[in-house]
C-alpha angles and dihedrals in degrees: 000000000000118000115250113211089202090068092058090044092052093047091050090048092051091049088053091053098257106159093194090055089052092050092049091047092052092044091050098049105027090089089055092052091046095048093051091050093049093043089054088057101255121151121248091259094048090046090054090050091050090050092053092049093047092053091045090052089047091055091047097048108026092101089057094056104111096196111039091197088061091068096104092056091044090053091051091052095045092046093051092048091049090049091051090050091053091046091051090052089052091051090053091051091045089054086065092045110052091186092062122111118260117247122215120218113212115236116245132321115293107211091209091053091050090052091048091051092048092048092048091050091048092051093047092049091049091049092050091050092048092047090051089055094056122102111270090247091058092046091052094046095047092045090053092047092057094042117134116254093032116253122227115247092244090059091048088048091053094046094050099032095235131125117267089235092058096054095083097047091043090050089052092052091047092050090048089052089049092051091050093052112120088228090063100029092079093050093047090050090049092052096041113018090192091062094071092063 
């Protein structure tokens, strides 16, 4: 996993009381915390509770973190421990309710899985930053194009006030702008070193 200087910068900002740094830190790593909770089989409600506890622990212990760049790994560890705590509480309550579903506790931390989770969170955060830097028209178009269930082009055309025939070319320009975003350029270059040339 490559070190991201922005992580250390955000941690130092939070330590200095910078609210914007805190918000960016949470926005960047909340998907990681959420994905670990859900992957460990927790319900939506339990995953939200875990998230709250993880961020509370982060506030309480961020000053003690010796290496600010180590925050992502620390978050993975804290999230998994918090998930296991919630799962243990559920097992205790299930012992009193014999009709309850059985919860499985995953065995140990797999370093490869931790790296995969960190990389996925890093990619998602970079994509969100890049998307946020697009022109509002591109954001609206791309959001409508990935809508579930899919929207017909004529509906997208009516919502945005553009011709049906211009949706495809506009989408292409918007995706090109997304790919050229500095937030994604580094990730694209890491995946395919020939792309940066």
